C-alpha positions as CSV (number, residue, x, y, z in Angstrom):
1,M,-62.2,3.4,101.1
2,K,-64.4,0.5,102.2
3,L,-66.8,1.5,105.0
4,Q,-69.2,-0.8,106.7
5,L,-72.9,-0.1,106.8
6,F,-74.4,0.4,110.2
7,Q,-77.9,0.8,111.4
8,Y,-78.4,3.7,113.8
9,V,-81.3,4.5,116.1
10,C,-81.5,8.1,117.1
11,E,-82.0,9.0,120.8
12,P,-84.7,11.5,120.8
13,L,-87.4,9.6,118.7
14,G,-85.9,6.2,117.8
15,H,-85.7,6.8,114.1
16,K,-83.8,4.0,112.3
17,F,-81.5,4.7,109.4
18,N,-78.3,3.2,107.8
19,A,-75.0,5.1,107.4
20,P,-71.5,4.1,106.6
21,A,-68.8,3.9,109.4
22,L,-65.5,2.3,110.1
23,P,-65.8,-1.3,111.3
24,F,-65.8,-1.8,115.1
25,N,-62.4,-3.5,115.0
26,T,-60.6,-0.5,113.5
27,Y,-57.9,0.7,115.8
28,G,-56.5,4.2,115.7
29,K,-58.5,5.3,112.7
30,F,-61.4,7.7,112.9
31,L,-64.1,9.2,110.8
32,L,-64.7,12.8,111.5
33,R,-68.0,14.4,110.7
34,D,-68.7,18.1,110.6
35,E,-71.2,19.8,112.9
36,G,-73.8,19.8,110.2
37,G,-73.4,16.1,109.4
38,T,-72.8,16.7,105.7
39,S,-69.0,16.4,105.4
40,I,-66.8,13.5,106.5
41,S,-63.1,13.1,106.8
42,Y,-60.7,10.3,107.7
43,L,-57.9,10.3,110.3
44,D,-55.3,7.6,110.8
45,A,-54.1,8.7,114.3
46,L,-51.2,6.2,114.2
47,A,-49.8,7.8,111.1
48,D,-50.8,11.5,111.5
49,S,-48.2,13.4,113.5
50,T,-50.7,16.0,114.8
51,Y,-52.6,13.5,116.9
52,P,-49.7,12.6,119.2
53,E,-48.7,16.3,119.2
54,V,-52.0,17.4,120.6
55,S,-52.0,14.5,123.0
56,T,-48.6,15.5,124.3
57,L,-49.7,19.1,124.6
58,L,-52.7,18.0,126.7
59,R,-50.5,15.9,129.0
60,G,-48.5,19.0,129.8
61,L,-51.3,21.3,130.8
62,V,-52.2,22.0,134.4
63,E,-55.8,22.2,133.4
64,T,-55.8,18.5,132.5
65,A,-53.1,17.2,134.9
66,H,-55.8,15.8,137.3
67,L,-57.4,13.6,134.5
68,T,-56.8,9.9,134.2
69,A,-55.2,8.7,130.9
70,N,-58.6,7.5,129.7
71,K,-60.3,10.8,130.5
72,R,-57.5,12.7,128.7
73,A,-57.9,10.4,125.7
74,D,-61.7,11.1,125.6
75,L,-60.9,14.9,125.9
76,L,-58.3,14.5,123.0
77,Q,-61.0,13.1,120.8
78,R,-63.5,15.8,121.8
79,L,-61.2,18.7,121.0
80,Y,-58.9,17.4,118.3
81,G,-61.1,18.1,115.3
82,E,-61.8,21.7,116.4
83,V,-58.3,22.5,117.5
84,A,-55.9,20.8,115.0
85,C,-58.0,20.1,111.9
86,D,-58.9,22.3,109.1
87,P,-62.7,22.9,108.8
88,D,-64.8,21.6,105.9
89,D,-65.5,23.7,102.8
90,E,-68.4,25.5,104.6
91,G,-66.1,26.4,107.5
92,R,-67.6,23.9,110.0
93,A,-65.3,22.0,112.4
94,F,-64.8,18.3,112.2
95,I,-65.5,16.2,115.2
96,V,-63.9,12.8,115.9
97,G,-66.4,10.1,116.4
98,R,-69.5,12.2,115.7
99,H,-72.4,10.1,114.7
100,P,-74.1,10.7,111.4
101,K,-77.1,13.0,111.4
102,C,-80.6,11.4,111.6
103,P,-82.2,12.1,108.2
104,I,-85.6,12.6,109.9
105,C,-84.9,14.7,113.1
106,A,-81.3,15.8,112.4
107,S,-80.1,14.5,115.8
108,H,-76.5,13.3,116.2
109,T,-77.3,11.6,119.5
110,M,-77.8,7.9,119.0
111,R,-79.5,5.4,121.3
112,F,-78.0,2.4,119.5
113,W,-75.9,1.5,116.5
114,N,-74.6,-1.8,115.2
115,E,-73.5,-3.4,111.9
116,V,-76.1,-4.2,109.4
117,V,-76.6,-8.0,109.2
118,P,-75.5,-9.6,107.0
119,D,-72.4,-7.4,106.8
120,K,-72.6,-4.8,104.0
121,F,-69.8,-2.6,102.8
122,V,-69.8,0.5,100.6
123,D,-67.0,2.2,98.7
124,A,-66.7,5.8,99.6
125,E,-64.3,8.6,98.7
126,V,-63.3,10.0,102.1
127,P,-60.6,12.6,102.1
128,H,-57.9,12.6,104.8
129,V,-58.3,15.4,107.3
130,T,-55.9,18.2,106.8
131,H,-54.0,20.5,109.2
132,R,-52.8,23.4,107.2
133,H,-53.7,26.0,109.7
134,W,-52.4,24.1,112.7
135,Q,-49.0,23.5,111.0
136,F,-48.5,27.3,110.6
137,L,-49.1,28.0,114.3
138,T,-46.2,28.5,116.7
139,E,-46.0,26.3,119.7
140,G,-47.3,29.2,121.8
141,Q,-50.3,29.7,119.5
142,K,-51.1,25.9,119.5
143,L,-51.1,26.0,123.3
144,A,-53.3,29.1,123.4
145,K,-55.7,27.6,120.9
146,T,-56.0,24.4,123.0
147,K,-56.5,26.4,126.2
148,T,-59.1,28.6,124.6
149,W,-61.0,25.4,123.5
150,L,-60.9,24.2,127.1
151,C,-62.2,27.5,128.4
152,L,-65.0,27.7,125.9
153,N,-66.1,24.2,126.8
154,G,-66.0,24.8,130.6
155,L,-62.9,22.7,131.2
156,A,-60.6,25.6,132.3
157,S,-60.9,29.1,133.7
158,R,-60.4,32.2,131.6
159,S,-57.5,33.2,133.9
160,S,-55.5,30.2,132.8
161,T,-55.3,31.3,129.2
């Protein structure tokens, strides 16, 4: 897969480093990084049936009914990797849109990022994200898993699960 090289500046201390990412103009495609920043996976949300499935599930919840479509889309990206995707080989959850880890201070919070100029591309083998566990869940289990994530992240009360 061709990825574009970006320069990142971490938020805490302003360290500059380069890392590959999808180009800015890529629509419906995401890189997912694990919590530790070592594993990366690819999602084509327009071709992967689980992405609209989780989106539809969110639209039907009373816990998210008050959210605008944009807020619900943001929430979908936040929970999708942890709820519907298999973890990496170390058991760490993937997170949609997670920035790479700063090699100096290990922060994933970035102050700024932009394409390296002139444009530079790298070839990388990035596996597609998998959903083996999610696919074996019943509809009720999928709903419960999603509601549990909402509770654990302070977006729903325990009594709603």
